C-alpha positions, 0 to 999 in steps of 0.5 A: 319049404325054406326061407331065404334071407336077403343080405344086401352087399356092402354099398360101393359108394353113396352120394349126398343130395348135394353131389347128386344135384351137382352131377345131374346139372353137369350131365344135363349139358352132356346128354348120354354121358355117365360119371365114372369113378376110378383110382390111380397110383399117385402122390406121396401116399398111394392113390388118387380118385379119378372122376370122369365123364364117360360115354359108357361104362367099361366091361367090369365096372360096377354100375350104380343107377343113382337117379333117373338122370345119374349113372355112376360106374365104378372101376372094378380095380377101385372097388376095394379102395373106395367101398362104402365111400360117400361122395359129397359136393360142398361150397368152400367160399366161392368154390365148389369142391367134391369131397370123398368120405372114405372109411377105408383111408388110413393116411392122406397126404397133407395137400389132400391129393392122395390117400392110402387104405389099410 
């Protein structure tokens, strides 16, 4: 008899309770949609986060079933850039802002538009 140990893979992304509530409320107005997270080459430091409402995931996306109401698809080409990122939704004055707490970031531009990883 052998014993197998389950070693979970690293989290792709996590969402705070505040972010989950925010996205669930947005999706309530758009039945059947999911959230899709990707990145693009942008800005002065390298990459920018792209967060969209989508009808479905793409073939190579990593699918995260966050809650009964919230599914997040992460683009395969973004996985190494955003692995272990926490997504938060915070109020800054009268504005609500999505914040990315990405431990892979080694440099960000001054305006917060783009980031680079090590």
